[in-house]
Every structure is written in structure tokens, then in C-alpha cells.
Residue, then its C-alpha position, 0 to 999 in steps of 0.5 A: x537445476x531441479x536439485x537447486x529449487x527443490x533444496x530450496x524449497x526444501x530449506x522452507x519445508x516445502x514439499x513439490x507433490x506433498x499434501x501439506x496446504x503450503x506444498x505446491x503440486x506441478x503440472x509444467x514440466x518447465x516449471x524448474x527451468x523457469x524459477x531456476x533462470x527467471x527467480x521470482x518473475x518465473x515462479x510467478x508467470x508459470x503460476x498465472x499460466x496454471x504451471x504449479x498449484x498451491x491450497x494455501x499460497x500466503x503460507x507457501x510465500x511465508x515460509x519461503x520468505x522466512x526460510x531465508x531463500x533469496x540471502x545469498x542468491x546470485x542475481x541472473x543477468x536480467x536481474x542485474x541489467x534491471x537493477x542497474x537500469x533502476x539506478x540509472x534512470x528515473x523510472x517515476x517521471x511525470x510522463x510514466x506516473x501514468x502508467x500505473x494508473x492506467x494499468x492498475x487503478x483504472x481498472x474499474x471502480x466495480x472491482x475495487x468496490x468488491x474489494x475493499x470496505x465500504x470507503x474504498x481504502x486501498x492500504x493498510x487497516x489498522x487491526x488493534x482492536x478490530x473484528x473485521x476489514x470494516x472497522x479495521x479502516x475506521x481504525x487507520x483513519x483515526x489513527x491518521x487524524x488523531x496522529x496529525x492532531x486535526x482541528x476544525x478548520x485546519x487545511x489538509x493535502x492529502x497527496x494520492x487521495x485515492x477514493x477519498x476515505x481520508x479526506x471524507x473522514x477528516x472533513x466529517x469528523x474533524x472539520x478539516x478543509x481538504x485538497x485532495x490530489x489523484x492521477x485516476x479520473x474514476x478515483x475522483x468521480x467516486x470520491x467527489x460522490x461520497x464527499x458532496x457537500x463537505x468541504x473537500x477538493x479533489x483534483x487530477x494532477x500530479x503531486x509535483x503540480x500542486x496550487x501554490x498554497x500552504x497547508x496546515x497539514x499534509x498526509x501521504x497514504x499508500x503513494x510514496x511507493x510510486x514516487x522512486x528512489x531519485x525523487x524521494x528528496x524532491x518529494x520531501x522538498x515538496x512536501x516542506x513548500x506546502x507544509x505551514x511552519x508549525x505544520x505536521x506530515x504523516x507518511x503512509x507507506x510500505x518499505x522494505x528492510x533494504x535498500x533496492x532499486x525497483x521492486x520485484x520484477x512480477x509485481x512490476x510487470x503484473x501489479x504496479x509498473x514502476x514501484x519501488x518500496x523506500x528503506x528505512x535509510x532512504x525515507x531518513x536520507x530524504x528527510x536528513x536537513x528537511x524534517x524533525x522526525x516526530x514518530x515511526x510506527x510499524x504496523x505491517x503484520x496488519x496488512x497480512x490480514x488486510x490483504x486476505x481480508x481483500x482476497x476473501x472480499x475478491x473471491x467472494x465477488x468472482x462469480x459477478x467479476x468475471x463477467x468482465x475479466x478472465x481466468x487469468x485475471x483471477x490467477x494474476x490477482x489471487x497470486x499478487x493477493x496472496x504472495x504479498x500477504x505471505x511477504x508481510x506474515x514473514x515480515x520481509x516488507x514492512x508498513x510504516x506510518x512517520x510523522x514528521x514536522x519542520x522544527x519539532x513540535x514545543x514540548x514534544x509529539x505524543x502519539x494519540x492512538x485512537x482516543x476520544x480526545x479532540x473529536x466533537x462532543x457528539x461523535x461516538x468513540x472511534x472504533x465503537x459499534x456506532x461509529x462503525x455503523x455511522x461509517x459504513x453507510x457513508x459515501x453509498 
């Protein structure tokens, strides 16, 4: 058992008790038994309980995953049962959809305000030419709006709108009229305050309960991970129903390299209940017969930098946050942010932006990547210091 675990660490260049930043220091004698019997779940739970430490947890996971440690591993009986349950049952029903909101997104705006950028973007930033998290998130918003080819007066549906960052940017800089839907009341309250005076409406409702109207553009940023494989086709049908004939749909989602039922058991238990990362095949299959694929963009490596920036903010503000959260919470969220950063660094998971239309754009689709074309004449160039300074103060 101990030899089995240490062999896998050795293949990744990790030494228990070693002196390098990615080597682990084991404090609990039961560590090897827990990893051997419960794999990822045991590894994570043992860390949360203080059973082991690592100075550079992100690099520990990057090296472990790059080594292919998961390849060829025989699944434990509990993992087999879990995978079977996810294949048989729908874990993302309307009733279950509130679980992740209550356990994660409703933890408090103070937590997310401390961790995220000023506009509360809780999805991957676009770091091309960016010098900070703030700029990377401005670039991401610009990238989305330009891929959508937004124009003044267009109606934009933002499914899973979070704290309203995209809605605010689209309305303020592109003249769009936006409807944002979320299941989180704290998100809605924050978003409404940030978008005061703009043609933006936010509603607390399930995406399956959208009003009966059509939109010129539809975007879903970082929400598809909560839809589940049993609902992928229904989700695409719903978007198609609410999109005009010449409309454009942009899907921004984390993705897995292979089709699996459910996600990492530790992440599912402690961070995102009922989450599920779609694969390329699953997205393509759900699109088939419903949409024309116009563009598929992968910038998953940028999520590594985004997560490390969030971790930096989280630890910087921890002295204030620990008045409300305990040390166990600190270890849970450190493990979450750093293990995910390592996974993106190892390219074990991806970040995709997929652009779709109902019938294909006449003449073809051209991605406009952070260009000034189509922006208001008095607007600062996207990503410029003036633009970032303007956006940093919005919603304060």
C-alpha cells in the first residue's frame, strides 16, 4: 500500500519528506491507507484535516497530473458506484440545482469580493497582453462581446449571469439590452446595484424557466459545468428556442479531455455539488442538428494564472475573512484553488469558448480578437490603461 502510493509519487518526481517546494510532508500515519483506498477524495480530505502539507500545492498537482498518474488506475468500488449513479440518475434536476448555490455561490459576497476582480468575474480571465487580473478580466469581457458581434440595441440573454459583469460591460460599452438569470439572490442584489441606470434586468430563476421571448445573442459564461450530461441536449434546445434566426450563441465552459460522469469526488463533495465537466464529444453531440459550429477557442492555460491570482487575493484578505470562516475552510479553499491551478497547468482540463449559430453566418464567421472595431467612438481601446481604469471603478 505505502509502496503503491510512493511509486506513483516517484513517477511524478515527488518525494514524501523531500525538500523541494512540491514535495509533501506527511503528518498522519493513515495518509497512505486513505490515498490507497479513497484516491483523490482521501488525498484531499487528509489535507483538509492537516494530515499532510506542501509548500507549493499547485506544482505538486501539476507534476502529479503530468505524470499520467491517473492512467491505468483500477477504480475503487466506491468510484465505480459513484460513476454508475451519475450515469443512471440526473444529478442536475431543478430541485438539485440549488445545492451548489447554497453550498458555494451564497457563501457571501464579502468572500468573492475579496478574491475576485472589482467586477466579480468568477470565470477564466483572458491574459493575452494583460498585466493583472483586472486587465485579464476586462480582456475576457471584450473577447466575449466581440465574438458575439454585439451592436447597440441588441437583446442579450446571459444564462448564469453571476454578479453581472458581462451584463454591465455589454450594456455600458456596446449598448445591449440584457437579461441575466441566476439562482443566487446575493448575486442578483449585487448585480442590480452595479448595473443601476443601465438597460439590464436580473431574475432569480432556473434556466429551464426562461420567459417566452427571443434574443439576438445568448451567452453562458461558466455555468454549463452545472448542467450535467443528461441535460446537455435540452440545454441546447432551450438556447436554440430563445435565439433569433440570425443570432449568435457563445458557450464559455471548463471542459474535460474525456467523457466522464461526474467530476472529481473531492470537488463534488466540498466545492461544486453535482458538477460535471463536459467533454468535446459531449458538447459536439449536444450541438449536432441544432447549431452550426462557428468557432472553438481553447485558452485553458489562462485559468492557471487566473486561479493563482484568486489564491493570492484570498490569502491576502484572509486576516479579515477568518473572522467569519475557520481554518478548515482556509485549507479547503486553498486546496480547491491550487489543485485546480495545477490541473490547468498540466492541461488535464481545458477552458473553451464555443461560438454557434442556427444556420451559419453568411460569408463565414471571423473572430475579432480584442480589436477596436465596432466600439463606440468615444470608448477607450479595449485593454488600454484608460479602459481598465474606467472599468475598475464601475459598480463601486
